[in-house]
Structures are given as C-alpha cells and as structure tokens.
N, C-alpha and C positions, 0 to 999 in steps of 0.2 A: 830325745823322744823321736821314735821312728814313725814314718808316715807311710801307710800302705795303700792309700787311695790313689790309684793311677788310672788315667782315662784309658778306655779300651778302644782300639781302632779295629774292632773285631770283624765287622762285616766286610770291610775292604780287604783285610788280610785274608779272610776266608776265601773270598772270590779269587784273589790272586793265587793263593795256594792251590786251589782246585784246578785253575788253569795250568799251573806248573805240572801237576800230576797228569792231567789230560795230555799235555804236550809231550811229556816223556813217554806216556803210553803209546801215543801215535807214532813216535819215533821208533819205539820198540817193534811194533807190528810191521812198519814199513821196512825196517832193517832186516827182520827175520825173513819176510817174504822175498826181499830183494836178494839176500844171501843165497837162497835156493836158486833163483834165476841166474845169478852170477856163476854159481858152481857149474851149472849145465852149460852156460855160455862160455865159460873159461875153458872147459874141456873141449867144446865144439870148435873154438877159435884158436886153441893152443897158445893163448896169451898169458904170460906170467903175471902181467899187471892185473888182469881180470881175475885169475885164479887166486893170487895172493889177496886180492881185495875181497874175494868170497870168504876166505878164512877169516880175514880181518873183520868182515861183517858178522860172521857167526860169533866171533869174540865180542863184537860190539853189542850184539843182541843179548848176550849173556850179561854183560855189564849194565846194559840198559834195564834189563829185568830187575837187577839188584837196585839200581838207582831209582827205578819206579817204586819199588817196595819201600825203600828208605824215605823217599819223598812223601809217601803216604804216612809213614810212621811220624815224620817230622811235623805233620799237621795236628798231632795230638796236643791238647792243652797240658799245662803243668799238672803234675800229681805228686804224691808223697815221695816217689822215687826220683823223679826229675823235676825239681821245683821250677826250673826255668822253662819247662816244656821240652819238646823233642826236636827243636829246631836244628840242633847240631847234627842230627842223624843224616840230614841231607848232605853235610860235609863228607861223611863217610862214603856216600855214593860218588861224590866228585873225586875223592881219593882213589876209590876202587877203579873207576873208569880210567883215570889218569894212569894208574899202574898197568891196566890191561893194554892201553895204547902204547905205553913205553915198551913193554915186552913185545907186543905185536910189531912195532916199528923195527925193532932190532932184527926179528926174524925175516921181515920183508927185505930189509937191506941185505941180509945174508943171502937170501934167495936171488936177489937182483945181481949181486956180485958174481954168483955162479953162472947166471945167464949171460953176463957180459963176457965171461971167460969162454963159454960155449954157446954162441948165439943160436937161436932157433927161429924159424920163420912162422909168425902167426898169420891168421886169416884176417886180412885188413877189412874186408867188407863186413864180416860178422861183428868185428870190433866196433866199427862205425855205428852200426844199428844199436848195439848194446849201449854204447856211449851216449847216444842221444837220449835213450830211455833213462839211463842213469842220471844224467844231468837234470832232467825234468822231475823225476821222482824225489831225488834227494834235495833238489832246490826247493821244492814245495815244503818238505819237512823242515829245512833250515829256516825258511822264512817264517814258519809258524813259531819256531823256537826263539827267533831273534827278538821277539817282543818280550820274552820272559826275562826276569831279573835275577832269579836265584842262581847260586853258584853251580848247582847241579845242572840247571837248565843251560847255563853257559857251557859246561863241560859237554853236554849232549849236543848243543848247537855246534861246537867245534867239530864233533864227530861228523855231523851232517855236512858242514862246510868243507871238511876234509874230503868227504866222499864226492861232493860236487866238483871240487878241484881235481880230484883223482879222475873223475869221468871226463872232465874237460881235457885233461892231459891225454887220456886214452883217445878222445875225439881227435885232437891235434895229431897225435902219432898215427892213428889209423888213416887220416886224410893224407898225411905225408907218405905213408907206406903204400898207398894206392898208386903213387907215382914213382917213388924211389925205394930201392931195397936197402933199408937201414934198420935191421932187426934190433940193433943195440939201443935204439931210442926207447923201446918199451921198458927195459930195466932202468935206464938212466932217469927217466921221468919218475918212476916209482921211488927211486932214491931221493930225488929232489923233494917230493911230496912228504916222504917220511921225515926228512929233516925239518920241514915246516911244522909238521905235527909235533915233533919232539920239542921244538921251541915253545909251542903253545902249551904243551903238557907242563913244561917247566914253569911257565908263568901262572898257570892254574894251580899247580901244587904250592907254589910260593904263597899265593893269595890264601889258599886253604890253611896252610900251616900258620900263617900270621894270625888268622882268626883263632885257631886252636891254641896258640900260645898267648892269646889275649893281647895282641898288638893294639895300640890305640887306633881306632878307625881313622884312616887317612883323610876322610872328608871332613873331619871335625877339627876346627882351629881351637886348640886348647887355650891358648893365651886370650883369644877373643872371648871365649866362654867365661874364663876367670874374670876378665875385666868387666864384662857385662854384669856379672853377679855382684862383684865388689862395688860396682857403681851404684847399686841400690842404696838409698840413704840409711836403711836399717842395718846393713851388713858392714862389719868392721874388716873381716878377712874370711878367707875360706881355706880349708886344708883337707887332706885325705880325699882328694878328688881322684876317682878311678873311672876310667872309661874302657869299655870293651864291647865287642859285637858278638851276638849269638850265632849269626849265620851269614854275616856279610851284608845284611839288610837291616836287622833290628839291633839298635845300639842301646846299651844299658850304662847307667852311671850311678855312682854313690858319692856323696860329698858331705862334709861338715861345714856349716856356715856359723861363724861367730858373730853374734849381734852386738851392736854398739851399746845398747842398754837392755836390761831384762824386759821381755815382752809378755803381755797377757795372752791367753789362749787365742782370742780373736785375731790379735796382731800376728801371732805365730802362723795361724792358718793362712792369713792373707799373704804373709811373706813367702811361705812355701809355695803358694799358688804362683806368685811372681817368678820365683826361681824355677819352678817347673816349666813355666811358659818359656822362659829364656832357654832352658834345656831343649824343649821341643823345637824352638826356632833354630837351634843349632844341630838338629838331626838326632836328638836322643829321645827314644820312645818311652823309656822307663827310667825315671830318676828316683832314687831313695835319698831323702834329705834329712840330715840331723842338725838341729839347732843347738847352739851352746852360748853361754854368756862369756864375757871377756876373761874372767878369772878362772873359768872351769877347766879342769884337766880331763880330757875325754879318755885318757889312758891308752890312746892309739897312736899318739904322735910319733912314738919311737918305732912302731912296727915296720913301716916300709921306708923309713928315711935313714 
C-alpha cells in the first residue's frame, strides 16, 4: 500500500529558490557590465591578465545567462512530464558553467605561456585602478551568492570568487610593477589562478555527476536510518531502501517496512507517520513507504540485490 501524503515545505522552498534566481541574475548583470569595462581597460593598459579576464567574463556572462534561465525552470513544480519537478535542471546550469570555465582556463593558460615567451610591458598605474574597482565589484557579488545553497549558486559563486582573486592578483602585480620591472608576473599569476579554477571545476563537476548518477546523499547515515526504523516496536525489518537527491538539497527515499504482525488501517497510518518523521530527522524530504507483513513476497526483493 503506497502512501502519497507528504508534507510540503513549500513556502520556505519558494523563498529560497527566488533568492537563488535573483542572485544569479545579479551576478549576470554585474559580469556583463564589468566585461565591457575590462575590455576597454585591458586595451588601454596592455595587460594580458586584464584582457584575458575580459574574454573570460564575456564567457561567464553567457554561461550565467544559461544558469539563470535553468534556475528559473528548476522552480517549476512537478507535472505529467517531470513528476519530480524541474529541480535537476539547475544541475545542467552548473555543468554548463563548469564546462565554459574549463575551456576558458585552457585558453588563458595558452595565452599566458605566449606572454612568458615574449614579455610585454603593461601600464601599471592603469592596472592598479582597474584592480581596486574589480575587487570591490566582484567581492560584493560573491558575498551575495555565498549565502546561497544550490549547486548552481555555488558554481556562480566560484566564478565571482575567482574574479575577486584574479583582481587581487592584478592589484599585487601592478603595485610590484610600479617599483620593479617584471612583466613576467602578469602571465604567471594568470596561470596560478587558472589552476585554482580548474581544481574547483573538478570538485563541482564531481558533485554534480554524483547527483545525476543517484549517489546516496553523503550527509545521510544509512545505517543509522535503518537502525532507527527497525528499532520501532512494530517493525520486524526493512528492505528495498533507496536514497537519492534531486539537486543536492532535496533528498528522496523509498523503502519497504515489514511489520511484526498485521496492522489495521489506523495502526498502519500511525506507523507510516513515525517512519516518515525518522526520515525527516535524517534529512529526507520525501519518503514513500510501503508496509508488508512477514510472510508477504513483494516481488521486488530480487530486483536490485
């Protein structure tokens, strides 16, 4: 007997989701405006770090626009086509941004290597002015996104943090170059930042693929969950326990509980309520519970074992 009454945490979710969409939108507009400023500034100061960052930011804006759109789509409730809702669409946004970052970093490293081979002298004063502006603007956007929890917000926050670090690097280099002539510092720093970005892209992609491949959510202690349910006096054992996550935040579970003795309808409802409460305490938002008696063969035991 399946049970479909699950409590809705709708209003809280809705608020959180709208904040996520708003944060990504803000990041998009900041990035786009900033890329234009950088392009002009990069040409004016003859700095590869700033120019490559400008192209990088145009790429970012593109991927942010996609993430923004997908985050909006992910807010839709379930329908006939996607019964679980559209939560996973936000994962596509995270994957897309990660891919853009990956490709972008490779191009930046290539440009930097060319600059190391044939150094050019950038305008240090201009770089310094742009760097201060860059740190402030991107720092503001990163702080806004740091509060967000969704995977796509985290991917976007990485973008912003990476821009902040990039500008801090430009700041340091431009101050040094005001006093000493070392044009090689410009490309060397760009390479260091790109490596940091690639490491984070790897971590983000790994998390995204784990969710897509229905990896058991790492924050859930499966043994503890089983023990707590089996500890209920009415439950003899449980099987076919499946746990997965829709988008890294909302966890779903299905399980079959075998009762010690046949229960009447009232007792069944009460037991399901208890099991559902245990699931919620363990971080599972939506649990589907099927009850069976000891001798019953549910016909599923062989499927995944």
